[in-house]
C-alpha positions, 0 to 999 in steps of 0.5 A: 588452515594452519596460519593464524588469523589475525585481529587488527587489535589483537597484535599490539606490541607485548609489554615487558614484565611479568604476568598480572591478573584480572579476575572475575568470578561467579562466587566470592573470593577465597582468602587462604589459597596459596599464591603460587602463581597468578593463575592459582589465586582461584576463588571459591566455585559454585560448580566443579567447572573452572574456566580461565582466559589468558590474554597474550598481552595486557588488555589496556585499551585494546577492545579485542581482548576487552571483549573476550574478557567481557564474554567470559565473564558473562558466561561465568555469571550466567552458567555459575562457573568460576571464570578468571582472566590473566593478562600476560605482559610478555611472550614468556609470561604466556607459557608461564600462565598456561602452565600455571592454569594446568597446574591449578587444574582449570577445566578449560583454558582459553587463550587468544591470537597468534602471539599465543600459538607457540606456547599453546602448541607446547603446553597443549601437546604436553597435556593431552587430557586437558581442554584448551581453546584459542581465539583468532588463530588455529592450533591444530592439536586434538585437544584444542578448539580453534575459533577463527573469523572470516574477516574478509567477508566484513571487509568486502562489505566495507569496501562495497559501502566505500565504493558506493559512498565515495564522491571523488572515486578515490578511496584509501586504507591505512593498514598495519603491516604488509604480511599475508594475513592482513590481506583479509582486510586489504584484499577483501576491501578492494574486492568489495570496492571493485564490485560496487565501483570498478572506476574507483582508485584504491590507495593502500599504505602500510604503517609497518607496525600495529602501534604507531598512530603518528605514522598512521596519521601521516599516511592518512594525510598523504592519502587525503592529499591524493584525493581520497574522501574515505580512508579506512583504518586497518592499523590496530592502535594506529587507527587512532591517528587515522581518526585524528587526521579525519577530524582535522581534514574533514574526510571520512573513515572507519574503525575495526572490531568494535563500533567506533562510530560512537566516538566521532560519528561525523567522521568515523562513519562505519565500523567493521565488527568482530564479535570476540565477546560472542565467541568467548561466551559461546566457547564457555557455554558449549563447554558447560553444556557438553556441546564443546568440540575440538577442531576449527570453528569459524564465524562469518556473516552467516554466524554473525561473528563479523559485520558492519555497523548499520548493515548487520548491527544497529548503532547509537550513532546517526547515519552519516549523509556521506553514506546515506540510507540508499548505500546501506540498503544496497550493502544489506542486499550484498550481505544477504547474497554472501550469506546465501552463497550467491556472492562468494568472498574468497579467503585470500590467505588460504 
């Protein structure tokens, strides 16, 4: 697959400015290294391995990139290698930071999401002996490991749960942008909904942006007025507006990537999960252990790379009566059928 596989939290708007750095290491910092670039401010190493994560934007409150940072840091501490995270603050800074990492001789250079594709294609092609990895999209080069997710499998579970839980037979989704890649969320969800409740009406609206909570809230309120009692958030930062609408009007919703139920378990009753921390950790682990291979590696329900709260992962939140244990039991069975191959969830963007 040549297209990028998008994360809903990985595509927030790039901020203007130059690159800024956020560093975590397995050893104390050095104070006398020349500061020719953000990537060159390298701490003293415990081993001869150095790994850098270059995000395509500032991490901020974006859990997708925050989890990657956590995964790389965990691996650095566990395996005794120097690791560093550099946050890019505009599109040009991505390429700048990749080139600086090459110049500073990092052994493995990791970046993320479709925003980094063009820069990585250029820099990796020019440095065929250097090892690269990219999370959440595919760059088809012999020296790049591409880590992608089967988000449609988790979306199917979420839709199946919504179909079983709805009391009004009207279910909505507020999605980010009407582009092919978002179909992994909308189509996967709709297929799961049809599987458990073919009579349920599905309403989907697009915000037209990944960073517009106000518009997302407006669309959620419109869907609620049309009778939806469950409205899934799939609009990145826009989900904050969906959550706000749910709290105001009393409908139920779900989050993305991380466990959002803990912030408002009364209204955010499920979360579609995506383990960017786990794959970042695994990428570093494989590199250190000598099991790192180039090419595409994908993570779905079987590999525990995606999931759903209460179904594939426990949570500190209490299960909402709107969902109920009977629904969770049924959705767990569907999860098992997907893993075994009995139920096939097609990738809608292939």
